[in-house]
C-alpha positions in Angstrom: -19.6 30.1 -35.2 -21.4 30.6 -32.1 -19.8 31.5 -28.9 -22.6 30.9 -26.5 -22.0 27.7 -28.0 -18.4 27.5 -27.3 -19.0 28.5 -23.3 -21.0 25.7 -22.0 -18.8 22.8 -24.3 -15.4 23.9 -22.1 -18.1 24.7 -19.0 -17.2 22.6 -16.2 -20.0 21.8 -14.0 -19.6 22.0 -9.8 -21.6 18.5 -9.3 -20.5 15.4 -7.8 -22.3 13.0 -10.1 -23.0 11.0 -7.6 -19.6 10.6 -5.4 -18.8 11.7 -2.7 -15.0 12.7 -4.2 -13.0 13.9 -7.1 -10.8 10.8 -7.6 -9.0 13.0 -10.8 -8.4 9.8 -12.8 -6.7 7.6 -10.8 -6.9 4.5 -9.1 -7.9 3.8 -5.7 -5.7 2.2 -3.8 -8.0 0.6 -1.2 -9.1 -2.6 -1.8 -12.1 -2.6 -0.5 -13.5 0.0 -2.6 -16.8 0.3 -4.1 -16.8 0.8 -8.1 -20.2 1.0 -10.3 -19.1 -0.2 -13.1 -21.6 0.0 -16.1 -20.9 -3.4 -18.7 -21.8 -4.4 -21.5 -26.2 -4.7 -21.0 -25.5 -5.0 -17.3 -24.9 -2.7 -14.5 -22.6 -4.2 -11.7 -21.1 -2.8 -8.4 -18.3 -3.8 -5.9 -15.3 -4.6 -5.4 -12.8 -4.5 -8.0 -12.0 -8.8 -6.7 -16.1 -8.8 -7.2 -16.8 -6.9 -10.4 -13.8 -9.3 -11.6 -15.2 -12.5 -10.6 -19.0 -11.2 -12.0 -18.0 -9.7 -16.0 -15.6 -13.5 -15.9 -18.8 -15.7 -15.0 -20.8 -13.2 -18.1 -17.7 -13.5 -20.1 -18.3 -18.1 -19.7 -21.6 -17.9 -20.0 -22.1 -15.8 -23.2 -19.3 -17.6 -24.4 -22.0 -20.8 -23.5 -25.0 -19.5 -25.0 -22.6 -19.2 -28.5 -22.8 -14.9 -27.9 -18.8 -14.5 -28.9 -19.3 -10.4 -29.2 -20.8 -10.1 -25.5 -18.8 -12.7 -24.4 -15.4 -11.1 -25.3 -17.2 -7.7 -24.1 -17.0 -8.9 -20.8 -13.7 -9.9 -21.2 -12.6 -6.8 -21.5 -14.5 -5.3 -19.1 -13.0 -8.2 -16.0 -9.3 -8.1 -17.5 -9.9 -4.2 -16.3 -10.9 -5.0 -12.9 -8.1 -7.8 -12.8 -5.3 -4.4 -13.9 -6.8 -2.5 -10.8 -6.6 -5.6 -9.0 -2.9 -5.8 -9.8 -2.2 -2.0 -9.3 -3.3 -2.0 -5.8 -2.2 -5.3 -4.8 1.3 -3.2 -6.9 0.6 0.0 -4.0 0.4 -2.2 -1.4 3.7 -4.1 -1.4 5.5 -0.7 -2.2 3.6 1.1 0.9 5.0 -1.9 2.7 8.2 -2.7 1.4 8.1 1.9 2.4 6.8 1.7 6.0 9.8 -1.1 6.6 12.5 0.8 5.1 11.3 4.0 7.4 11.0 1.5 10.9 14.5 0.0 10.0 15.5 3.6 9.5 13.7 4.6 12.6 15.6 1.6 14.4 19.4 2.6 13.2 18.2 6.3 14.6 17.1 5.0 17.8 20.7 2.4 18.0 22.7 5.6 17.2 21.1 7.7 19.6 21.7 5.1 22.3 25.5 4.6 21.9 25.8 8.1 21.9 24.4 8.5 25.3 26.2 5.7 26.1 29.0 7.1 25.2 28.6 10.5 27.0 27.8 9.0 30.2 31.0 7.0 30.1 32.7 10.2 29.8 30.7 11.9 33.0 30.9 9.7 35.1 34.0 7.9 34.4 34.3 4.5 36.0 36.9 3.8 38.3 39.9 1.6 38.5 38.8 -1.3 40.5 41.9 -3.3 41.2 41.8 -6.6 43.4 44.7 -6.1 45.6 45.5 -9.4 46.5 46.1 -10.6 49.7 49.9 -12.1 51.4 50.3 -15.9 50.7 50.7 -17.9 53.5 54.2 -19.6 53.1 54.1 -23.2 53.6 55.9 -24.9 56.0 58.0 -28.6 55.1 57.2 -31.2 57.5 
């Protein structure tokens, strides 16, 4: 076995292969993310929604022309981008729930803090017990 070849096989290039950042297999959770898709016989660029619609249309066109194999390939690509759209929607919903929970917790802490401050003020500055003195009532004469 050639040792030199083994080294090159496991060598990883530091090139960015056209992308500005490495995603490490993760789905970008931004609905405006632009994908470069290399589908069967076609290269398409756009958002997940746009690619889903494009591959769906290509699949319908292939079905209409009688090419079932190409149609199935296009429909599989469309399904892939449909799953990406669902993953993005779930991530957005989850982050929205987390934001709402953080906001509710923040509001609870603020209310508890305001209550504590109110109690401290009452202890520091007790209000004088103000009672209205009743004025003497005039006597009614019978007459």
